[in-house]
C-alpha positions in Angstrom: 49.9 -123.9 -121.1 46.9 -125.7 -122.5 43.8 -124.4 -120.8 41.7 -121.3 -120.8 42.7 -118.5 -118.5 41.8 -115.8 -116.0 44.4 -113.8 -114.1 45.3 -115.1 -110.6 47.5 -113.9 -107.8 50.6 -115.9 -106.6 49.7 -119.0 -104.5 50.2 -118.5 -100.7 53.7 -119.4 -99.6 55.2 -118.9 -103.1 58.0 -116.6 -104.0 57.4 -114.7 -107.2 60.4 -114.1 -109.5 60.7 -110.5 -110.8 61.0 -111.2 -114.4 61.3 -114.8 -115.6 64.5 -116.7 -115.1 66.9 -116.5 -118.0 66.4 -120.2 -118.8 62.8 -119.4 -120.0 63.8 -116.9 -122.6 63.7 -117.9 -126.2 61.3 -119.6 -128.6 59.8 -122.9 -127.4 58.3 -125.5 -129.8 55.8 -127.9 -128.3 56.6 -131.5 -129.5 54.0 -133.4 -127.4 50.7 -132.8 -125.6 49.3 -135.7 -123.6 45.9 -135.6 -121.8 43.7 -138.5 -120.7 41.8 -138.1 -123.9 44.4 -137.4 -126.6 48.0 -137.3 -127.7 49.0 -134.5 -130.0 52.2 -134.1 -132.0 50.9 -132.3 -135.0 49.6 -128.9 -133.8 52.0 -126.1 -134.6 52.8 -124.4 -131.3 55.4 -121.6 -130.8 55.9 -119.9 -127.4 58.1 -116.8 -127.5 59.3 -115.6 -124.1 61.2 -112.4 -123.2 62.2 -111.5 -119.6 58.5 -110.6 -118.9 56.3 -110.9 -121.9 55.1 -113.9 -123.8 53.3 -114.6 -127.1 51.9 -118.0 -127.9 50.6 -119.2 -131.2 49.0 -122.7 -131.9 47.5 -123.8 -135.2 45.9 -127.2 -135.9 47.7 -129.3 -138.5 44.5 -129.4 -140.7 42.8 -126.0 -140.1 40.2 -124.4 -142.3 41.0 -121.2 -144.1 38.9 -119.3 -141.6 41.1 -119.4 -138.4 38.3 -119.8 -135.8 40.1 -122.9 -134.5 43.4 -121.2 -134.1 44.6 -120.3 -130.6 47.0 -117.7 -129.4 47.5 -115.1 -126.7 49.9 -112.6 -125.3 50.7 -111.3 -121.9 52.9 -111.3 -118.8 54.7 -114.4 -117.5 55.1 -115.1 -113.8 57.3 -117.7 -112.2 56.7 -118.8 -108.6 58.7 -121.3 -106.5 57.6 -123.4 -103.5 60.4 -125.5 -102.0 61.7 -127.5 -105.0 58.7 -127.0 -107.3 58.4 -124.2 -109.9 55.1 -122.9 -111.2 54.8 -120.8 -114.3 51.7 -118.7 -115.0 50.8 -117.0 -118.3 48.6 -113.9 -117.6 46.9 -113.3 -120.9 46.3 -109.7 -121.8 44.9 -110.5 -125.3 43.6 -113.8 -126.5 42.3 -115.2 -129.8 39.7 -117.2 -127.9 37.2 -116.0 -125.3 38.3 -115.9 -121.6 38.1 -119.2 -119.9 37.3 -120.2 -116.3 40.8 -121.4 -115.2 44.2 -119.8 -114.8 46.9 -120.9 -117.3 49.5 -122.4 -115.1 51.9 -125.3 -115.2 54.5 -127.1 -113.1 57.8 -126.8 -114.9 60.8 -129.2 -114.8 63.8 -128.4 -116.9 65.6 -131.5 -118.3 68.4 -129.4 -119.8 68.9 -125.9 -121.2 66.7 -126.6 -124.3 64.0 -129.0 -122.9 61.3 -128.4 -120.3 58.3 -130.6 -119.2 55.1 -128.9 -118.2 52.4 -130.6 -116.2 49.0 -129.1 -115.4 48.2 -127.3 -112.2 44.4 -127.1 -112.9 44.0 -130.1 -115.1 45.7 -133.4 -116.1 48.0 -132.8 -119.1 51.7 -133.1 -119.9 53.5 -130.9 -122.5 57.1 -131.3 -123.8 58.8 -128.1 -125.0 62.0 -127.8 -126.9 63.8 -124.5 -127.3 65.1 -123.4 -130.6 68.9 -122.9 -130.2 69.0 -119.7 -132.3 66.3 -118.1 -130.2 68.6 -117.0 -127.4 70.6 -113.8 -127.2 68.9 -110.5 -128.2 65.5 -110.0 -126.5 63.1 -107.1 -127.3 59.5 -106.2 -126.4 57.7 -103.2 -127.9 54.2 -102.0 -127.3 52.4 -100.2 -130.1 51.1 -96.7 -129.6 48.2 -95.0 -131.3 48.3 -91.4 -132.6 47.5 -90.1 -129.1 50.4 -92.0 -127.6 48.2 -94.6 -125.9 49.0 -98.3 -125.8 47.0 -99.8 -128.7 47.5 -103.5 -127.7 50.0 -104.2 -130.5 53.2 -106.1 -129.4 56.4 -107.0 -131.2 58.5 -109.6 -129.3 61.9 -110.7 -130.4 64.0 -113.6 -129.1 67.2 -114.4 -130.9 66.5 -114.7 -134.6 62.7 -114.8 -134.2 59.9 -112.2 -134.0 56.2 -112.4 -133.1 53.7 -109.7 -133.9 50.5 -109.6 -132.0 47.7 -107.4 -133.3 44.5 -107.9 -131.2 41.0 -107.5 -132.4 39.3 -104.1 -131.9 35.8 -105.6 -131.4 34.6 -106.4 -127.9 33.1 -109.8 -127.2 29.3 -109.9 -127.5 27.4 -109.5 -124.2 26.3 -113.2 -124.2 29.8 -114.6 -124.5 30.4 -117.1 -121.7 33.6 -118.6 -120.2 32.8 -121.9 -121.8 32.6 -120.4 -125.3 35.0 -120.8 -128.1 35.6 -118.3 -130.9 33.9 -120.6 -133.3 30.8 -120.9 -131.1 30.6 -117.1 -130.7 30.9 -116.5 -134.4 28.2 -119.1 -135.1 25.8 -117.2 -132.8 26.8 -113.8 -134.3 27.6 -114.4 -138.0 27.3 -110.6 -138.7 30.3 -110.1 -136.4 32.5 -112.7 -137.9 34.9 -110.3 -139.6 35.7 -108.1 -136.6 35.8 -111.1 -134.2 38.2 -113.0 -136.5 40.4 -110.0 -137.0 43.1 -111.0 -134.5 46.6 -111.6 -135.8 49.6 -113.4 -134.2 52.4 -114.1 -136.7 55.8 -115.8 -136.1 58.9 -115.9 -138.2 62.6 -115.2 -138.5 63.9 -111.6 -138.5 67.2 -111.5 -140.4 69.0 -109.1 -142.7 66.1 -106.7 -142.7 63.5 -109.3 -143.7 60.8 -110.9 -141.5 60.0 -114.3 -143.0 56.6 -115.2 -141.6 56.3 -118.9 -141.0 53.1 -119.3 -139.1 50.1 -117.0 -138.5 46.5 -116.9 -137.4 46.0 -115.1 -140.7 46.8 -117.9 -143.2 47.3 -115.4 -146.1 50.4 -114.0 -144.3 52.3 -117.3 -144.1 55.2 -117.5 -146.5 55.5 -113.7 -146.9 58.9 -112.0 -146.6 58.4 -108.5 -145.2 61.1 -105.8 -145.1 61.2 -104.9 -141.4 63.4 -103.1 -138.9 62.9 -102.1 -135.2 64.6 -98.8 -134.3 65.1 -97.6 -130.7 64.9 -93.8 -130.6 65.8 -93.5 -127.0 65.3 -95.4 -123.7 61.5 -95.2 -123.9 60.6 -94.8 -127.6 61.0 -97.0 -130.6 59.8 -97.2 -134.2 58.7 -100.2 -136.3 59.6 -99.9 -139.9 57.6 -102.5 -141.9 56.5 -102.6 -145.5 52.8 -102.8 -145.9 52.1 -101.8 -142.3 49.7 -99.2 -143.7 49.5 -96.9 -146.7 49.8 -93.7 -144.8 52.0 -94.8 -141.9 54.8 -97.3 -142.9 56.4 -96.6 -139.5 54.6 -97.4 -136.3 55.3 -95.7 -133.0 56.1 -97.9 -130.1 57.1 -97.9 -126.4 60.2 -99.8 -125.4 59.2 -102.5 -122.8 62.5 -104.4 -123.1 65.6 -103.9 -125.3 68.2 -106.4 -124.3 70.5 -106.1 -127.3 74.1 -105.1 -127.8 74.5 -101.5 -126.7 75.5 -100.3 -130.1 72.4 -101.9 -131.8 69.9 -99.1 -131.9 68.4 -100.7 -135.0 67.3 -104.3 -135.0 66.8 -106.1 -138.3 
């Protein structure tokens, strides 16, 4: 899960799994990245996976206050099998960085319920992932809705004790953005657009006892905050996100239920 991305179709001869297998669900921490050029054990990487949706956040250990070097994305996960090999593809719907030329896909080998090794399909790399034990159990995915009831790109994903919020930028990429560009290079060419281009938030933390404790975020000022938060399912299709500071005039955000795999009595998640 280390390269730039475009959506691709399943490889010929592959069988696509409807929804990812249960062993993928949870929050995965990358403990090692190896490529021919580097070995990385310091970048903070969190991959939260529901039965269909993922959100991924990765922050360099020594990042500047302006988060142009942060990476993160959100989208649909697809698992394909061919004989005894298993390929995972992360189809990015929103991305901190500009679109890249290659699909984000890896060969996956599970070495136990909480450890998986990923190797590159389109490039030489190896990543070691460890699943947080308290990230299994409840699994929720909500899509934000604007005032007209249209999907606004916001996502709230929950796995076990953890939640990730994804708030994509509203600005479109400048017309001269190429597939080899980075966010930093685009901002350098278009400094007047720096604020809207950098306005992309992915935040990760624990959601317990009505408080979301933000541990890592593409917005550094949010890290360490403890935000009152609850997700309420109104019916099979609609939900409400109650979060302090969400906005002055709308402390409750409307959402569509994508997934709500929680105890049947738990209409409110906090």
